[in-house]
Backbone and ligand atoms as CSV (ligand in chain L), in Angstrom:
chain,resi,resn,atom,element,x,y,z
A,1,MET,N,N,83.181,70.192,128.339
A,1,MET,CA,C,82.764,69.952,126.951
A,1,MET,C,C,81.248,69.752,126.884
A,2,LYS,N,N,80.733,68.948,127.834
A,2,LYS,CA,C,79.301,68.692,127.868
A,2,LYS,C,C,78.534,69.997,128.101
A,3,LYS,N,N,79.118,70.828,129.005
A,3,LYS,CA,C,78.497,72.099,129.365
A,3,LYS,C,C,78.428,73.018,128.128
A,4,ILE,N,N,79.516,73.023,127.352
A,4,ILE,CA,C,79.566,73.866,126.161
A,4,ILE,C,C,78.504,73.420,125.163
A,5,LYS,N,N,78.381,72.100,124.979
A,5,LYS,CA,C,77.414,71.573,124.012
A,5,LYS,C,C,75.988,71.969,124.409
A,6,LYS,N,N,75.697,71.838,125.692
A,6,LYS,CA,C,74.360,72.158,126.184
A,6,LYS,C,C,74.068,73.651,125.966
A,7,PHE,N,N,75.049,74.470,126.313
A,7,PHE,CA,C,74.933,75.919,126.179
A,7,PHE,C,C,74.693,76.291,124.712
A,8,THR,N,N,75.471,75.677,123.817
A,8,THR,CA,C,75.353,75.964,122.395
A,8,THR,C,C,73.995,75.563,121.855
A,9,LEU,N,N,73.534,74.369,122.221
A,9,LEU,CA,C,72.242,73.900,121.725
A,9,LEU,C,C,71.119,74.807,122.205
A,10,LYS,N,N,71.230,75.266,123.448
A,10,LYS,CA,C,70.216,76.144,124.020
A,10,LYS,C,C,70.183,77.472,123.234
A,11,LEU,N,N,71.367,77.994,122.927
A,11,LEU,CA,C,71.429,79.255,122.190
A,11,LEU,C,C,70.849,79.107,120.792
A,12,ILE,N,N,71.163,77.989,120.143
A,12,ILE,CA,C,70.653,77.767,118.795
A,12,ILE,C,C,69.132,77.765,118.820
A,13,LYS,N,N,68.583,77.088,119.830
A,13,LYS,CA,C,67.133,76.947,119.914
A,13,LYS,C,C,66.462,78.264,120.317
A,14,GLU,N,N,66.960,78.853,121.382
A,14,GLU,CA,C,66.270,80.013,121.959
A,14,GLU,C,C,66.607,81.324,121.277
A,15,LYS,N,N,67.817,81.462,120.805
A,15,LYS,CA,C,68.236,82.769,120.299
A,15,LYS,C,C,68.485,82.756,118.802
A,16,ASN,N,N,68.060,81.693,118.145
A,16,ASN,CA,C,68.146,81.621,116.694
A,16,ASN,C,C,69.577,81.806,116.184
A,17,LEU,N,N,70.538,81.204,116.869
A,17,LEU,CA,C,71.919,81.279,116.420
A,17,LEU,C,C,72.310,79.953,115.803
A,18,GLN,N,N,73.035,80.008,114.707
A,18,GLN,CA,C,73.482,78.786,114.044
A,18,GLN,C,C,74.998,78.696,114.103
A,19,PHE,N,N,75.509,77.527,114.399
A,19,PHE,CA,C,76.949,77.344,114.403
A,19,PHE,C,C,77.389,76.392,113.309
A,20,SER,N,N,76.426,75.734,112.681
A,20,SER,CA,C,76.823,74.760,111.671
A,20,SER,C,C,76.945,75.469,110.329
A,21,GLU,N,N,77.665,74.864,109.416
A,21,GLU,CA,C,77.891,75.517,108.138
A,21,GLU,C,C,76.711,75.353,107.196
A,22,SER,N,N,75.895,74.345,107.436
A,22,SER,CA,C,74.773,74.148,106.528
A,22,SER,C,C,73.494,74.743,107.108
A,23,PHE,N,N,72.652,75.214,106.246
A,23,PHE,CA,C,71.411,75.828,106.696
A,23,PHE,C,C,70.376,75.469,105.647
A,24,SER,N,N,69.279,74.826,106.068
A,24,SER,CA,C,68.362,74.267,105.081
A,24,SER,C,C,67.828,75.315,104.110
A,25,ASN,N,N,67.721,74.934,102.858
A,25,ASN,CA,C,67.183,75.770,101.788
A,25,ASN,C,C,67.883,77.114,101.633
A,26,SER,N,N,69.125,77.209,102.013
A,26,SER,CA,C,69.787,78.506,101.919
A,26,SER,C,C,71.277,78.317,101.679
A,27,PHE,N,N,71.865,79.304,101.044
A,27,PHE,CA,C,73.307,79.247,100.825
A,27,PHE,C,C,74.037,80.021,101.921
A,28,SER,N,N,73.282,80.673,102.771
A,28,SER,CA,C,73.915,81.484,103.807
A,28,SER,C,C,73.476,81.017,105.193
A,29,THR,N,N,74.230,81.417,106.192
A,29,THR,CA,C,73.968,80.947,107.551
A,29,THR,C,C,73.998,82.105,108.528
A,30,MET,N,N,72.944,82.242,109.337
A,30,MET,CA,C,72.979,83.231,110.415
A,30,MET,C,C,73.837,82.638,111.526
A,31,GLU,N,N,74.913,83.322,111.860
A,31,GLU,CA,C,75.883,82.796,112.817
A,31,GLU,C,C,76.180,83.826,113.893
A,32,VAL,N,N,76.867,83.375,114.908
A,32,VAL,CA,C,77.429,84.283,115.897
A,32,VAL,C,C,78.912,83.997,115.998
A,33,THR,N,N,79.694,85.058,116.171
A,33,THR,CA,C,81.140,84.882,116.330
A,33,THR,C,C,81.623,85.693,117.524
A,34,VAL,N,N,82.813,85.370,117.991
A,34,VAL,CA,C,83.372,86.081,119.144
A,34,VAL,C,C,84.591,86.892,118.710
A,35,VAL,N,N,84.603,88.144,119.120
A,35,VAL,CA,C,85.764,89.015,118.914
A,35,VAL,C,C,86.275,89.438,120.281
A,36,LEU,N,N,87.586,89.403,120.457
A,36,LEU,CA,C,88.194,90.021,121.636
A,36,LEU,C,C,88.942,91.245,121.159
A,37,LEU,N,N,88.628,92.385,121.757
A,37,LEU,CA,C,89.434,93.576,121.510
A,37,LEU,C,C,90.565,93.498,122.524
A,38,LYS,N,N,91.756,93.253,122.022
A,38,LYS,CA,C,92.899,92.913,122.876
A,38,LYS,C,C,93.417,94.140,123.622
A,39,PRO,N,N,94.303,93.909,124.612
A,39,PRO,CA,C,94.900,95.051,125.312
A,39,PRO,C,C,95.527,96.075,124.360
A,40,SER,N,N,96.012,95.639,123.196
A,40,SER,CA,C,96.592,96.608,122.250
A,40,SER,C,C,95.528,97.594,121.756
A,41,ALA,N,N,94.264,97.190,121.718
A,41,ALA,CA,C,93.184,98.119,121.338
A,41,ALA,C,C,92.725,98.928,122.545
A,42,VAL,N,N,92.621,98.250,123.696
A,42,VAL,CA,C,92.134,98.927,124.909
A,42,VAL,C,C,93.123,100.026,125.318
A,43,GLN,N,N,94.410,99.672,125.372
A,43,GLN,CA,C,95.408,100.613,125.891
A,43,GLN,C,C,95.704,101.761,124.933
A,44,ARG,N,N,95.481,101.522,123.641
A,44,ARG,CA,C,95.713,102.610,122.676
A,44,ARG,C,C,94.481,103.495,122.508
A,45,GLY,N,N,93.391,103.123,123.155
A,45,GLY,CA,C,92.196,103.977,123.097
A,45,GLY,C,C,91.524,103.984,121.738
A,46,ILE,N,N,91.504,102.812,121.065
A,46,ILE,CA,C,90.866,102.769,119.736
A,46,ILE,C,C,89.667,101.825,119.715
A,47,LEU,N,N,89.121,101.531,120.907
A,47,LEU,CA,C,87.967,100.619,120.976
A,47,LEU,C,C,86.827,101.110,120.092
A,48,GLY,N,N,86.490,102.382,120.245
A,48,GLY,CA,C,85.345,102.936,119.505
A,48,GLY,C,C,85.518,102.776,118.002
A,49,GLU,N,N,86.722,103.080,117.520
A,49,GLU,CA,C,86.970,102.996,116.072
A,49,GLU,C,C,86.809,101.580,115.561
A,50,VAL,N,N,87.302,100.615,116.362
A,50,VAL,CA,C,87.225,99.219,115.905
A,50,VAL,C,C,85.782,98.720,115.966
A,51,ILE,N,N,85.088,99.047,117.049
A,51,ILE,CA,C,83.686,98.612,117.186
A,51,ILE,C,C,82.838,99.212,116.049
A,52,THR,N,N,83.112,100.468,115.725
A,52,THR,CA,C,82.371,101.142,114.643
A,52,THR,C,C,82.488,100.392,113.320
A,53,ARG,N,N,83.640,99.795,113.083
A,53,ARG,CA,C,83.820,99.051,111.819
A,53,ARG,C,C,82.821,97.904,111.701
A,54,PHE,N,N,82.605,97.196,112.823
A,54,PHE,CA,C,81.646,96.081,112.791
A,54,PHE,C,C,80.231,96.617,112.593
A,55,GLU,N,N,79.920,97.703,113.308
A,55,GLU,CA,C,78.574,98.274,113.194
A,55,GLU,C,C,78.306,98.779,111.774
A,56,LYS,N,N,79.284,99.473,111.202
A,56,LYS,CA,C,79.087,100.032,109.855
A,56,LYS,C,C,78.938,98.941,108.812
A,57,LYS,N,N,79.562,97.800,109.054
A,57,LYS,CA,C,79.458,96.686,108.106
A,57,LYS,C,C,78.040,96.107,108.076
A,58,GLY,N,N,77.273,96.343,109.172
A,58,GLY,CA,C,75.913,95.805,109.261
A,58,GLY,C,C,75.815,94.604,110.179
A,59,ILE,N,N,76.849,94.413,111.003
A,59,ILE,CA,C,76.878,93.270,111.930
A,59,ILE,C,C,76.210,93.694,113.236
A,60,GLN,N,N,75.425,92.795,113.798
A,60,GLN,CA,C,74.703,93.122,115.036
A,60,GLN,C,C,75.514,92.697,116.262
A,61,ILE,N,N,75.640,93.594,117.232
A,61,ILE,CA,C,76.316,93.265,118.491
A,61,ILE,C,C,75.271,92.639,119.416
A,62,VAL,N,N,75.469,91.378,119.789
A,62,VAL,CA,C,74.490,90.709,120.661
A,62,VAL,C,C,75.055,90.413,122.049
A,63,GLY,N,N,76.303,90.811,122.275
A,63,GLY,CA,C,76.914,90.679,123.598
A,63,GLY,C,C,78.184,91.501,123.636
A,64,MET,N,N,78.441,92.171,124.772
A,64,MET,CA,C,79.687,92.945,124.853
A,64,MET,C,C,80.020,93.209,126.320
A,65,LYS,N,N,81.260,92.940,126.705
A,65,LYS,CA,C,81.659,93.211,128.091
A,65,LYS,C,C,83.168,93.359,128.211
A,66,MET,N,N,83.592,94.081,129.279
A,66,MET,CA,C,85.022,94.205,129.576
A,66,MET,C,C,85.349,93.211,130.668
A,67,LEU,N,N,86.454,92.501,130.498
A,67,LEU,CA,C,86.866,91.537,131.522
A,67,LEU,C,C,88.372,91.354,131.492
A,68,CYS,N,N,88.910,90.880,132.640
A,68,CYS,CA,C,90.327,90.515,132.699
A,68,CYS,C,C,90.409,89.014,132.453
A,69,LEU,N,N,91.240,88.592,131.508
A,69,LEU,CA,C,91.364,87.169,131.200
A,69,LEU,C,C,92.154,86.463,132.311
A,70,THR,N,N,91.610,85.363,132.790
A,70,THR,CA,C,92.318,84.570,133.805
A,70,THR,C,C,93.379,83.709,133.123
A,71,ASP,N,N,94.289,83.152,133.938
A,71,ASP,CA,C,95.307,82.227,133.396
A,71,ASP,C,C,94.618,81.102,132.633
A,72,GLU,N,N,93.547,80.576,133.237
A,72,GLU,CA,C,92.839,79.440,132.626
A,72,GLU,C,C,92.227,79.827,131.274
A,73,MET,N,N,91.620,81.006,131.232
A,73,MET,CA,C,91.015,81.460,129.968
A,73,MET,C,C,92.055,81.576,128.862
A,74,VAL,N,N,93.209,82.177,129.181
A,74,VAL,CA,C,94.242,82.356,128.140
A,74,VAL,C,C,94.773,80.992,127.710
A,75,SER,N,N,94.989,80.103,128.682
A,75,SER,CA,C,95.536,78.783,128.339
A,75,SER,C,C,94.579,77.995,127.450
A,76,GLU,N,N,93.282,78.087,127.746
A,76,GLU,CA,C,92.284,77.397,126.904
A,76,GLU,C,C,92.201,78.058,125.528
A,77,HIS,N,N,92.147,79.379,125.563
A,77,HIS,CA,C,91.926,80.141,124.335
A,77,HIS,C,C,93.065,79.942,123.336
A,78,TYR,N,N,94.301,79.924,123.852
A,78,TYR,CA,C,95.461,79.761,122.974
A,78,TYR,C,C,96.129,78.401,123.184
A,79,ALA,N,N,95.321,77.373,123.461
A,79,ALA,CA,C,95.856,76.021,123.697
A,79,ALA,C,C,96.683,75.537,122.501
A,80,HIS,N,N,96.285,75.962,121.283
A,80,HIS,CA,C,97.019,75.525,120.083
A,80,HIS,C,C,98.418,76.129,120.010
A,81,LEU,N,N,98.699,77.122,120.876
A,81,LEU,CA,C,100.033,77.751,120.870
A,81,LEU,C,C,100.812,77.470,122.158
A,82,ALA,N,N,100.236,76.636,123.039
A,82,ALA,CA,C,100.824,76.424,124.372
A,82,ALA,C,C,102.249,75.873,124.306
A,83,HIS,N,N,102.561,75.124,123.251
A,83,HIS,CA,C,103.892,74.523,123.134
A,83,HIS,C,C,104.917,75.487,122.537
A,84,LYS,N,N,104.502,76.627,122.092
A,84,LYS,CA,C,105.408,77.564,121.410
A,84,LYS,C,C,106.262,78.316,122.439
A,85,PRO,N,N,107.502,78.626,122.068
A,85,PRO,CA,C,108.377,79.325,123.022
A,85,PRO,C,C,107.851,80.706,123.413
A,86,PHE,N,N,107.029,81.285,122.529
A,86,PHE,CA,C,106.533,82.646,122.807
A,86,PHE,C,C,105.194,82.665,123.547
A,87,PHE,N,N,104.739,81.479,123.999
A,87,PHE,CA,C,103.422,81.450,124.655
A,87,PHE,C,C,103.372,82.387,125.877
A,88,GLY,N,N,104.474,82.409,126.650
A,88,GLY,CA,C,104.522,83.251,127.858
A,88,GLY,C,C,104.297,84.724,127.547
A,89,ARG,N,N,104.899,85.192,126.464
A,89,ARG,CA,C,104.725,86.624,126.167
A,89,ARG,C,C,103.335,86.922,125.589
A,90,ILE,N,N,102.748,85.947,124.887
A,90,ILE,CA,C,101.364,86.161,124.406
A,90,ILE,C,C,100.430,86.273,125.605
A,91,LYS,N,N,100.660,85.388,126.580
A,91,LYS,CA,C,99.805,85.375,127.771
A,91,LYS,C,C,99.921,86.719,128.508
A,92,ALA,N,N,101.170,87.173,128.688
A,92,ALA,CA,C,101.374,88.456,129.382
A,92,ALA,C,C,100.692,89.583,128.605
A,93,SER,N,N,100.788,89.520,127.293
A,93,SER,CA,C,100.191,90.566,126.463
A,93,SER,C,C,98.660,90.571,126.604
A,94,MET,N,N,98.056,89.381,126.656
A,94,MET,CA,C,96.589,89.290,126.762
A,94,MET,C,C,96.097,89.686,128.151
A,95,GLN,N,N,97.027,89.689,129.129
A,95,GLN,CA,C,96.636,90.046,130.500
A,95,GLN,C,C,97.165,91.434,130.899
A,96,ALA,N,N,97.672,92.176,129.921
A,96,ALA,CA,C,98.267,93.485,130.233
A,96,ALA,C,C,97.212,94.513,130.660
A,97,SER,N,N,95.986,94.284,130.284
A,97,SER,CA,C,94.867,95.167,130.677
A,97,SER,C,C,93.596,94.345,130.473
A,98,PRO,N,N,92.436,94.878,130.870
A,98,PRO,CA,C,91.205,94.160,130.501
A,98,PRO,C,C,91.094,94.064,128.976
A,99,VAL,N,N,90.277,93.137,128.526
A,99,VAL,CA,C,89.936,93.064,127.100
A,99,VAL,C,C,88.442,93.354,126.992
A,100,VAL,N,N,87.977,93.588,125.781
A,100,VAL,CA,C,86.531,93.693,125.550
A,100,VAL,C,C,86.124,92.497,124.694
A,101,ALA,N,N,85.190,91.723,125.216
A,101,ALA,CA,C,84.690,90.560,124.464
A,101,ALA,C,C,83.377,90.949,123.799
A,102,MET,N,N,83.253,90.589,122.530
A,102,MET,CA,C,82.025,90.904,121.791
A,102,MET,C,C,81.471,89.645,121.153
A,103,ALA,N,N,80.149,89.520,121.169
A,103,ALA,CA,C,79.470,88.465,120.418
A,103,ALA,C,C,78.768,89.165,119.265
A,104,LEU,N,N,79.095,88.777,118.051
A,104,LEU,CA,C,78.602,89.463,116.855
A,104,LEU,C,C,77.777,88.512,116.003
A,105,LYS,N,N,76.637,89.011,115.545
A,105,LYS,CA,C,75.695,88.148,114.823
A,105,LYS,C,C,75.472,88.667,113.407
A,106,GLY,N,N,75.416,87.741,112.459
A,106,GLY,CA,C,75.136,88.121,111.080
A,106,GLY,C,C,75.227,86.909,110.174
A,107,VAL,N,N,74.858,87.106,108.932
A,107,VAL,CA,C,74.951,86.015,107.961
A,107,VAL,C,C,76.426,85.776,107.638
A,108,ASP,N,N,76.846,84.520,107.781
A,108,ASP,CA,C,78.248,84.133,107.503
A,108,ASP,C,C,79.244,85.001,108.284
A,109,VAL,N,N,78.848,85.424,109.477
A,109,VAL,CA,C,79.642,86.452,110.178
A,109,VAL,C,C,81.021,85.944,110.619
A,110,ILE,N,N,81.169,84.638,110.789
A,110,ILE,CA,C,82.479,84.126,111.233
A,110,ILE,C,C,83.543,84.445,110.188
A,111,ASN,N,N,83.220,84.123,108.952
A,111,ASN,CA,C,84.166,84.398,107.866
A,111,ASN,C,C,84.286,85.904,107.606
A,112,VAL,N,N,83.159,86.601,107.644
A,112,VAL,CA,C,83.177,88.042,107.376
A,112,VAL,C,C,84.103,88.756,108.378
A,113,VAL,N,N,84.002,88.400,109.653
A,113,VAL,CA,C,84.810,89.084,110.671
A,113,VAL,C,C,86.296,88.715,110.546
A,114,ARG,N,N,86.597,87.473,110.169
A,114,ARG,CA,C,88.000,87.106,109.922
A,114,ARG,C,C,88.572,87.964,108.789
A,115,GLN,N,N,87.740,88.182,107.756
A,115,GLN,CA,C,88.205,89.014,106.630
A,115,GLN,C,C,88.415,90.461,107.076
A,116,LEU,N,N,87.489,90.964,107.913
A,116,LEU,CA,C,87.629,92.351,108.401
A,116,LEU,C,C,88.875,92.489,109.272
A,117,ALA,N,N,89.211,91.419,110.036
A,117,ALA,CA,C,90.377,91.478,110.936
A,117,ALA,C,C,91.673,91.503,110.137
A,118,GLY,N,N,91.747,90.730,109.068
A,118,GLY,CA,C,92.995,90.645,108.299
A,118,GLY,C,C,93.897,89.547,108.838
A,119,VAL,N,N,94.991,89.283,108.145
A,119,VAL,CA,C,95.893,88.196,108.557
A,119,VAL,C,C,96.591,88.553,109.871
A,120,THR,N,N,97.132,87.507,110.525
A,120,THR,CA,C,97.675,87.652,111.883
A,120,THR,C,C,98.713,88.777,112.011
A,121,ASN,N,N,99.645,88.820,111.096
A,121,ASN,CA,C,100.732,89.806,111.176
A,121,ASN,C,C,100.255,91.173,110.676
A,122,GLY,N,N,100.168,92.120,111.577
A,122,GLY,CA,C,99.686,93.456,111.221
A,122,GLY,C,C,100.488,94.105,110.104
A,123,ARG,N,N,101.767,93.746,109.989
A,123,ARG,CA,C,102.604,94.351,108.941
A,123,ARG,C,C,102.273,93.783,107.558
A,124,GLU,N,N,101.644,92.593,107.570
A,124,GLU,CA,C,101.293,91.969,106.291
A,124,GLU,C,C,99.801,92.068,105.972
A,125,ALA,N,N,99.023,92.468,106.967
A,125,ALA,CA,C,97.569,92.541,106.768
A,125,ALA,C,C,97.241,93.630,105.749
A,126,ALA,N,N,96.256,93.366,104.916
A,126,ALA,CA,C,95.911,94.303,103.833
A,126,ALA,C,C,95.377,95.609,104.404
A,127,PRO,N,N,95.758,96.729,103.778
A,127,PRO,CA,C,95.154,98.014,104.157
A,127,PRO,C,C,93.631,97.896,104.028
A,128,GLY,N,N,92.930,98.515,104.968
A,128,GLY,CA,C,91.459,98.405,104.959
A,128,GLY,C,C,90.972,97.395,105.976
A,129,THR,N,N,91.849,96.444,106.334
A,129,THR,CA,C,91.476,95.521,107.408
A,129,THR,C,C,91.844,96.173,108.748
A,130,ILE,N,N,91.293,95.624,109.837
A,130,ILE,CA,C,91.566,96.222,111.150
A,130,ILE,C,C,93.056,96.103,111.468
A,131,ARG,N,N,93.610,94.901,111.320
A,131,ARG,CA,C,95.038,94.735,111.605
A,131,ARG,C,C,95.896,95.524,110.612
A,132,GLY,N,N,95.459,95.556,109.359
A,132,GLY,CA,C,96.212,96.296,108.340
A,132,GLY,C,C,96.238,97.792,108.620
A,133,ASP,N,N,95.190,98.304,109.222
A,133,ASP,CA,C,95.110,99.753,109.463
A,133,ASP,C,C,95.636,100.177,110.827
A,134,TYR,N,N,95.635,99.243,111.810
A,134,TYR,CA,C,95.962,99.678,113.176
A,134,TYR,C,C,97.160,98.975,113.799
A,135,SER,N,N,97.742,97.969,113.116
A,135,SER,CA,C,98.777,97.190,113.801
A,135,SER,C,C,100.070,97.092,113.006
A,136,MET,N,N,101.188,97.134,113.733
A,136,MET,CA,C,102.524,96.938,113.150
A,136,MET,C,C,103.158,95.680,113.715
A,137,SER,N,N,102.348,94.757,114.248
A,137,SER,CA,C,102.881,93.647,115.031
A,137,SER,C,C,102.119,92.348,114.781
A,138,VAL,N,N,102.785,91.217,115.083
A,138,VAL,CA,C,102.077,89.928,115.060
A,138,VAL,C,C,101.294,89.777,116.362
A,139,GLN,N,N,101.988,90.058,117.457
A,139,GLN,CA,C,101.363,89.843,118.777
A,139,GLN,C,C,100.352,90.948,119.111
A,140,GLU,N,N,100.753,92.188,118.906
A,140,GLU,CA,C,99.892,93.325,119.286
A,140,GLU,C,C,98.995,93.656,118.088
A,141,ASN,N,N,98.103,92.719,117.787
A,141,ASN,CA,C,97.341,92.847,116.531
A,141,ASN,C,C,95.854,93.153,116.740
A,142,ILE,N,N,95.552,93.819,117.849
A,142,ILE,CA,C,94.272,94.529,118.074
A,142,ILE,C,C,93.057,93.641,118.346
A,143,VAL,N,N,92.843,92.623,117.497
A,143,VAL,CA,C,91.635,91.809,117.670
A,143,VAL,C,C,91.928,90.316,117.589
A,144,HIS,N,N,91.100,89.560,118.285
A,144,HIS,CA,C,90.986,88.122,118.044
A,144,HIS,C,C,89.625,87.902,117.425
A,145,ALA,N,N,89.520,86.966,116.491
A,145,ALA,CA,C,88.217,86.605,115.905
A,145,ALA,C,C,88.140,85.094,115.748
A,146,SER,N,N,87.019,84.501,116.134
A,146,SER,CA,C,86.825,83.048,116.005
A,146,SER,C,C,87.088,82.612,114.561
A,147,ASP,N,N,87.692,81.419,114.410
A,147,ASP,CA,C,88.062,81.006,113.052
A,147,ASP,C,C,87.187,79.907,112.445
A,148,SER,N,N,86.196,79.414,113.182
A,148,SER,CA,C,85.306,78.378,112.625
A,148,SER,C,C,84.042,78.328,113.483
A,149,PRO,N,N,82.989,77.678,112.991
A,149,PRO,CA,C,81.768,77.561,113.800
A,149,PRO,C,C,82.011,76.848,115.125
A,150,GLU,N,N,82.865,75.826,115.111
A,150,GLU,CA,C,83.151,75.080,116.346
A,150,GLU,C,C,83.883,75.974,117.341
A,151,THR,N,N,84.868,76.716,116.862
A,151,THR,CA,C,85.614,77.621,117.734
A,151,THR,C,C,84.692,78.714,118.280
A,152,ALA,N,N,83.834,79.238,117.416
A,152,ALA,CA,C,82.916,80.298,117.853
A,152,ALA,C,C,82.031,79.800,118.990
A,153,ALA,N,N,81.524,78.569,118.870
A,153,ALA,CA,C,80.653,78.019,119.911
A,153,ALA,C,C,81.419,77.862,121.224
A,154,ARG,N,N,82.647,77.377,121.125
A,154,ARG,CA,C,83.460,77.196,122.343
A,154,ARG,C,C,83.787,78.538,122.982
A,155,GLU,N,N,84.126,79.515,122.149
A,155,GLU,CA,C,84.530,80.825,122.681
A,155,GLU,C,C,83.340,81.578,123.272
A,156,LEU,N,N,82.181,81.395,122.668
A,156,LEU,CA,C,80.983,82.038,123.212
A,156,LEU,C,C,80.732,81.524,124.633
A,157,ALA,N,N,80.848,80.215,124.806
A,157,ALA,CA,C,80.641,79.623,126.136
A,157,ALA,C,C,81.765,80.000,127.102
A,158,ARG,N,N,82.963,80.232,126.564
A,158,ARG,CA,C,84.104,80.587,127.427
A,158,ARG,C,C,83.951,81.998,127.999
A,159,PHE,N,N,83.468,82.919,127.195
A,159,PHE,CA,C,83.496,84.322,127.615
A,159,PHE,C,C,82.140,84.890,128.031
A,160,PHE,N,N,81.055,84.199,127.698
A,160,PHE,CA,C,79.725,84.749,128.013
A,160,PHE,C,C,78.862,83.727,128.727
A,161,SER,N,N,77.999,84.227,129.605
A,161,SER,CA,C,76.957,83.367,130.148
A,161,SER,C,C,75.707,83.571,129.282
A,162,GLU,N,N,74.739,82.695,129.441
A,162,GLU,CA,C,73.545,82.778,128.596
A,162,GLU,C,C,72.852,84.133,128.705
A,163,SER,N,N,72.808,84.668,129.919
A,163,SER,CA,C,72.085,85.935,130.124
A,163,SER,C,C,72.825,87.135,129.530
A,164,GLU,N,N,74.040,86.928,129.070
A,164,GLU,CA,C,74.810,88.041,128.493
A,164,GLU,C,C,74.716,88.091,126.963
A,165,ILE,N,N,73.944,87.164,126.392
A,165,ILE,CA,C,73.716,87.178,124.941
A,165,ILE,C,C,72.265,87.598,124.715
A,166,PHE,N,N,72.082,88.601,123.867
A,166,PHE,CA,C,70.765,89.228,123.731
A,166,PHE,C,C,70.153,89.012,122.348
A,167,THR,N,N,68.822,88.941,122.360
A,167,THR,CA,C,68.071,88.920,121.100
A,167,THR,C,C,67.247,90.191,121.056
A,168,TYR,N,N,67.437,90.975,120.021
A,168,TYR,CA,C,66.636,92.201,119.893
A,168,TYR,C,C,66.539,92.558,118.417
A,169,PRO,N,N,65.495,93.298,118.017
A,169,PRO,CA,C,65.333,93.603,116.594
A,169,PRO,C,C,66.471,94.493,116.101
A,170,HIS,N,N,66.959,94.184,114.928
A,170,HIS,CA,C,67.987,95.016,114.312
A,170,HIS,C,C,67.296,95.732,113.164
A,171,PHE,N,N,67.002,97.021,113.360
A,171,PHE,CA,C,66.118,97.717,112.418
A,171,PHE,C,C,66.741,97.917,111.041
A,172,LEU,N,N,68.052,97.731,110.948
A,172,LEU,CA,C,68.680,97.902,109.636
A,172,LEU,C,C,68.676,96.615,108.805
A,173,HIS,N,N,68.212,95.506,109.401
A,173,HIS,CA,C,68.231,94.238,108.668
A,173,HIS,C,C,67.613,94.326,107.276
A,174,PRO,N,N,66.435,94.979,107.120
A,174,PRO,CA,C,65.807,95.013,105.795
A,174,PRO,C,C,66.679,95.696,104.745
A,175,CYS,N,N,67.562,96.614,105.148
A,175,CYS,CA,C,68.432,97.217,104.116
A,175,CYS,C,C,69.860,96.668,104.201
A,176,THR,N,N,70.052,95.656,105.043
A,176,THR,CA,C,71.377,95.022,105.132
A,176,THR,C,C,71.404,93.742,104.310
A,177,TYR,N,N,70.267,93.033,104.287
A,177,TYR,CA,C,70.188,91.748,103.588
A,177,TYR,C,C,68.971,91.718,102.665
A,178,ALA,N,N,69.051,90.890,101.629
A,178,ALA,CA,C,67.851,90.566,100.843
A,178,ALA,C,C,67.030,89.552,101.628
A,179,ASN,N,N,65.727,89.483,101.355
A,179,ASN,CA,C,64.854,88.551,102.088
A,179,ASN,C,C,65.387,87.134,102.106
A,180,ASP,N,N,65.879,86.671,100.948
A,180,ASP,CA,C,66.307,85.267,100.877
A,180,ASP,C,C,67.711,85.045,101.434
A,181,GLU,N,N,68.328,86.087,101.958
A,181,GLU,CA,C,69.634,85.899,102.607
A,181,GLU,C,C,69.480,85.682,104.111
A,182,LEU,N,N,68.302,85.917,104.616
A,182,LEU,CA,C,68.096,85.812,106.067
A,182,LEU,C,C,67.497,84.471,106.451
L,1,LIG,P1,P,96.834,82.482,115.742
L,1,LIG,O1,O,95.687,81.728,116.318
L,1,LIG,O2,O,97.847,81.733,114.929
L,1,LIG,O3,O,96.359,83.710,114.820
L,1,LIG,P2,P,94.991,84.528,114.705
L,1,LIG,O4,O,94.873,85.423,115.908
L,1,LIG,O5,O,95.164,85.333,113.428
L,1,LIG,O6,O,93.862,83.549,114.593
L,1,LIG,O7,O,97.643,83.193,116.940
L,1,LIG,C1,C,96.984,83.714,118.052
L,1,LIG,C2,C,97.691,84.985,118.489
L,1,LIG,O8,O,98.990,84.659,118.979
L,1,LIG,C3,C,97.925,85.979,117.369
L,1,LIG,O9,O,96.809,86.797,117.155
L,1,LIG,C4,C,99.114,86.729,117.866
L,1,LIG,C5,C,99.897,85.700,118.664
L,1,LIG,N1,N,101.035,85.141,117.879
L,1,LIG,C6,C,102.320,85.631,118.095
L,1,LIG,O10,O,102.521,86.543,118.933
L,1,LIG,N2,N,103.374,85.102,117.388
L,1,LIG,C7,C,103.204,84.125,116.470
L,1,LIG,O11,O,104.198,83.683,115.833
L,1,LIG,C8,C,101.873,83.610,116.260
L,1,LIG,C9,C,101.630,82.521,115.243
L,1,LIG,C10,C,100.825,84.140,116.991
């Protein structure tokens, strides 16, 4: 926990990332969120299509890597579901192939990416959302997306080291946001 806090504070300071909901003199917040492209996306060969959705929306990719989730990572990541009878099958599903972890940066991006992902059940997710367009399942629902600033900070530290998060100019920013939104 201490390690996560230190890592988060360092990122906020050095890489201009905000995890808190308030931002002085502004109604919007530059944030970073974590997306996992699950084995259901990797194995179906739709990584490019899903990644393109984030890029087209105007969200900046500041970290991206393929990795196999360890037992510990899955247990931490889905700790809120550990008591559920279906936890074993979720774990197997998340370890069925490598996943792709992405760190995405933008104004209010945590909420924006949750909206792009759609509700958990792919059969109920609205058309136009990632789950609504690509999934027929609750479990095999293509993406994970952080659900709050606190979760995003924890997940960033879980899946990325400091050197794997990048700061670079995003040349589309001037036509993605108004001056006072940044
Ligand atoms: P959850 O955190 O509730 O949803 P979300 O991913 O939308 O934030 O659940 C985590 C994952 O666990 C979910 O994406 C798919 C799987 N899951 C099931 O397989 N069955 C279930 O009944 C639930 C609630 C989740």
